[in-house]
N, C-alpha and C positions, 0 to 999 in steps of 0.2 A: 111748730108755730115762733116766729119772735112780735115781742113790742115792747114799742121806747115811745116813753115823754123825750118829745125835744120843744129848747124854749128857738121862737127866733128873736136870731139876732142884727137882723136887718132885708130886709128891704131892697130887691138888686133892680132896676128899671130898665130896658136894655129898646132902644129903639135902632134897630139895623137898615141900613139908608138901601133905595133901587140899585139889580142887580148883583146883594150882595147872597152867599153862600149862608143861608140860616147855620147850617149844623157849626160851620167852619166858627161865621162871624163866635157864636155861644162858648166855643170851647176858645177862644182869642181873651173877650172876656172874665172866662174863667180864675183863666191863667196871671192873666192878669190882678185880678180883685183874691186872686187866691183861695178863689171858692170850693174848700173841700165838700162838703155832703150838703146837700139843697135838696126844694123841693121847686119845681114849678109850679105859681097856681094860676099868671093867663095870658092866656097869649092870640095873638085877634092877625089880619093880615093878608094877604096875597103876596101868591107868588103866580111867577113866568113858566114853572118844572118848576114837577113832582120826581124826586124818587126814592121808594119808597120797599122792602118788601116785611115776607109774611110765614109763618113756618106752616106749611100743606100737606104735614100730616102729622101722625100720634107717635113714631118712630123714634128710637133711638139710636144715630142722630137724628134730629125731625129733618128734616126738605123743604130749604128754605125759596121762594119764589121771590124776584128781585125785577119791579118796574119801574117805568120808567115815561112819563107822562107828560107832552106842551099845557102850558096856561090860557086864557089865565084861573086861577081856582083862588077863591074863599075861604080864610085859615078859618074853620070854623071853632078846633081845640085843639090847644098841645097839653099834654100832660107828662109827667115822671118826673125823675132824681140825679142827679150829683152825687152818684157819690163816691170818695177819693177823688172827686179831681174828675172822673170821667161820667159826662150825661148821661143816660138813655130815656132819646125820649119819641115818643111817639103822638102821631100827625091826624086829625082828620081835617081836609078839602072837599069841597062842593066847586062846581060846577052849574050851571042850568040845570043839565042832567043828570047830575047823578054825584052824590056824593065816596070816597075813597077812605081809606084806613090802613095806618102798617105804622111800625118800625120808621122812622124817621133817616138819610140816609145824607151824606151830603150831594150837593145841585140840589134840594130844592132852594130855589134864588127867587125872593122878590123884589116884587114891579111897582108895588106905587107905597106901601110899607107894611111895614112891619117890629110889633110891639108884647112885649115880655115883660110877665114881672113875676122872681124868684125869690124867696125865702131859703133868706139864711141860715142854714140851724147850729146849735152848740148844744153843749151834755152830752152825744155822749158821743164815738167814734162809727162810720159806718164802712164795709168792703164789702166786691164780691170774692166769692171762689169756687174753684168748679169741687163739683159732687163723682170725685176718682171716678166711683162703681157705675156711673153714667152719663159724663162729660157734660152733662151742666153747670151751670151758676147757679148759688148760691147767696143770697146777701149774708152778711154779721154786724147783729151789730154789738156794741159794747161803747 
């Protein structure tokens, strides 16, 4: 287990336009703003297409399942971190019949609006490395 205290350097507010891909736009802004380590504080909006994935086994390596669906969907929440400039985001969306959640992939496209706040962190650095014997990633804070 690891833990560390970070300071919030600043809050970044992102507004993504209709038709734009959420992950592609977030990656572009991270690069433009030189965001290295951060955490997502909130996100909300609407999507006309979703692309998510889940792990479906407890074996190593895990079997993953990918799914795409046409909307409309309301974004209920997004959580995640940006580690060493790479976002790892999970999303929960709903329509009038049900809710879905999973790992956010490219292909989640904004319908009407999408807004996100990100806290840019400082005080430590983070990176991901693979645990060789299991082939799974772990977070290193230094």
